[in-house]
C-alpha angles and dihedrals in degrees: 000000000000118000122219135186122205120199114206112192112196133191117166091335100109091127090061098044100089094053092044093051092043090057089054103043105028104036102048106076121194098023131111097230132173131179135215116197112198113193108200097210094290115193091217130065095283094119092049092049091048091050092053092050091050092048089057097046127037091205090072125082126185133206121184122198116219089208128030110261099179131247098282095055090044092052093049093048091059099037099044106024103035113024113088103151129104093271138016136203134189116217123176114226092243093055130067140199128250112243110275095011095126091044092055094045093046091049090054092049092046091053096045115043089179091065115095099190139003129212139169143181117316122208113224119209133179117253108260094020131105123274112262118241111272131213110231102178115084125214096208135283143269130220117207124194105253096233092047090052091046093052089053089059092050092048092049095041093218143070129262098203130077098195116246092076095063129099117185132200102249095219090056092046089056092045096054095038132225138308117301114248088207088068106055094159102031103033092110094055090049092048095055091048093049090052091048091052088063104034145013123274127238126208125197110219131207100009129080115240110195147001115240117197115222113209120212093231094056105152096218092058103039107030121064091195086052089058089060090048088051091056091048092049092048091051090050090050094053092045090049091055091051090054100040095043098037092125090055097045114063090172095053095130092054092046090051091055091047095053096040089054091049094049092047089054091049091053095047092047091054089048096052093042087060087067092048091053099040092244103122088118093065104026113081094232097166092049091049090053091048089051091052091049092050091050096047125018090202093052093125090071092061118106089232090061091051088050090052093049090051090054092047089055091049091048136235094266098051100037099078089057096043100044093101086064095049112086096209091051092052091048091049092053088051092052091049091050092050091048092051093046092050091053092048091051090052090051095240 
């Protein structure tokens, strides 16, 4: 029987703890599972709730910080100091697992020793809303060569994993180390890439693996300055992987060019869409352009930069009314519609 440790960091989420822990211990049959709840000096009753859960189930341990140490230090405490089973997972107290998720991930890892971590499809749900219906019967699995999967991330310039749907081989987690405190908002993206640089990647097909709670004050969706910070954090994450995994990545220079080009295009696209939407007063256009230039010295040759210059000539006031006549604006609206429809079909 596989053994699995689940680290549950908690800060002010005591009211979610019972459901989170229930999804770990009572909905994963056939696994030897244990849980560590780490309360990071929550000002609410999180520590008390965790204590009561531990008193009722010997599989639960609790640590309570006297002073807040932050999420990265809390993650690393559980992953590197406590976990000693075959596999380990990190599950925030406000998220939960889909029934059988750990069973499916552990089966994949058992069958493929070359796989360093397994993930699947997360179900996003709005805070305060009902849980979406989950698929609990898998249709198999896929194993991707780690470097192939890693290059996909560099080409796309973004991650494809939220976090609660991941189960990691503990020995590999210890080998690559913990989360980087210099990457408070992109440490998870960097972690998955570091793991993929050293091992293959497993994907659970057919079944959903976790529920990820979307909070209404999510910086990336409500704060235009936050979108620039997101790009900066992503760039730092990719560059960190190139440094830390240099011995594993003989094509590091090419990968750097690939991701810097992608991130520059992201920044310029956000800049020119500010003109289309009449939001140049709130979107940091000049900073986005400066970011693109810093990423890629030849940024001015990109089609996104030409699209931005066209809009600047038209002017911020006129552009929202004239965008149906601008080919790149029409194409961009089409891309956004296709993106939104694809996410709706996937239930995210």
